[in-house]
C-alpha positions, 0 to 999 in steps of 0.5 A: 620267943627266944630259944636256948639251945645246947650246941657242940662246936669243933673250933679251929684250934681243935677243941670241942666246945659245948655251950648254950646259944640263943636264937629267935623261934621262927613261926611255924609253917602250914604243917609245922608245930612249935613244941615247948620241950619239957623232957629230953634224955641223954642217950648213949647215941647222943654222946657222939655228937656231944663229945665227938672224939674229944678227950673229956679227961681234959675238959675245962669249964668256963662261962657263968652259971647260966651260960656255962662253956665246956672245952676239951681237946681233940687228940691230934690223931683224931682231928682229920675225922672231925675236920668237916665240923670245924666252925660248924656249931651243931644242935644236940639231942635226938628225942624229947617230949613237950607241949605244942604251944603254936601250930601252922594252919594245916589241919594236922598241925592245928589238931595238936595244939595243947597236946603232949607230944613226943618229938624227933629230928635232932636239936632237942636240947632246946627250950623250943623246937619247930618240927613237922607235924608228921614227926610228932607222936601225940601221947594218950591223955594223961601222959606227961612229958617226963614219961614220954621223953624216951619214946623213940630211941629205946622203945623202937629199938627193942621193937626193931630187935624183935622185928629183925628176929622174925624177919630173919627166921630166929625164934629167941634172942640174946642181949648184952648190957641187959639191965639198962633202960633199953634192956628192961624194956626188951625183957618186958616186951619179950614176956608180953610176946612170948619170946625167950630172952637170954640176958647178959649182965656184969653185976649180981645186982643187975641179975636181981633187977632183971629177975625181979621183972620176970627174966628167966635167963640172966647170965653174969659175965663176971662169974667164973662159970659165965660160959657154962651159964650161957651155953645152958641158957642157949641150949634151953632157948635155942637163941641164935640171934644176939644184940650186943651193946658193948661192941668191943672186947670178946663178948660178941665172939663168946656169944657165937661160941656159946651158940655153937656149943648149944647147937651141937647139943640140940641139933644133929645137923653137923658137918665137917665145919661145925653146926649148920645152924646159922648164928648171928650177932649184931653190934648196935652200941659202943660201950666198949671202945676197944677192938672187937676180938674173937676166936673162930671156934663156932663153925662156918655158919655165922655172921657178925655185923652192925645194926641200927634202928633207922635201916630196920624202919626202912625195911618195913612198911610205913603202916607198920612203922605207924603201928609200932609208934602207936604201940609205944604211945599205948605202953609208954607207962608200962612196957616202955617206961624209963627211969632216970637218976637225975633231972637237970636244966640245960645249964646243969648239963654243962658241968664237969660233975654231970659230964663225968657221970652221964659220960660213963654210960653206966647202968642206973645213971641216966640223965633227963634234961628239962629245958624249962627248968 
């Protein structure tokens, strides 16, 4: 079989080039399966490989309708960071779902024949993927590839957020950009597990959306009384752990400031350097690419750092990882359900219109690729 795959290349003249390439699908080894990919999402975490540091405002389209090519220039100041990528064409797409159409001779691989499965391992913007059987999650009967496409990145991330909360001794959470698919999953999971969650959004329609799925605390950062809203919510929930998807700007610092103000209300454990209640914000996204800025008006018991899913999975046992994966499979149509604005083919991804839309990473504009289209 011939494969068709979306790849990202940095050329010798420092252009980013996105194109579709064909190759032969290899036979699976003993413990491998061949999956026909039928659904794969475009996540914010995919955009780094897709676009790199290119200035996408310079993007130009060429090629044909079924073999489009997108080129965009990489600013001179950013070329050093992508120098190792020059001439190295890389496959895109972190996760996806499809049907096993061939399998190696191993017992585990053979058991997956004909099953609808979720897949990780990169290169998912492809018609076919050959992967190890232990990288595959077999979905319950009746789950479609479209329902299971976003099975790994968002669901395991929200489970990892709750897991981090428990590992580090916190009892409630704060989350930004909270109306996203991931944010909605987190809210539903917190309701199911009795964890109080403070959601931060930027629009009233997102407040309404979250309230509609049962959220109790939703703070609108565009409102003039945002900080007062946030302090009240943090006082009520005593949340001392935040996960920030924006990264840049002042929001992470505002959360720490509000946590300190709330702690001074509910805790009498204070000293010369402010509350001794530890406050932690983890930045796990980069929706805002500006510098992270904050005023140190939240005492001395605080932390701000980065958080990724993979290191969290390394902190827990393989048995716990498997339990979380199975939980996702069992609740993929409820707690971990995803919604998409548009379904596109591989060729339809590589249009200037599509790139301008999903490249904004805006809430409610999530694309699903169906390589079988």
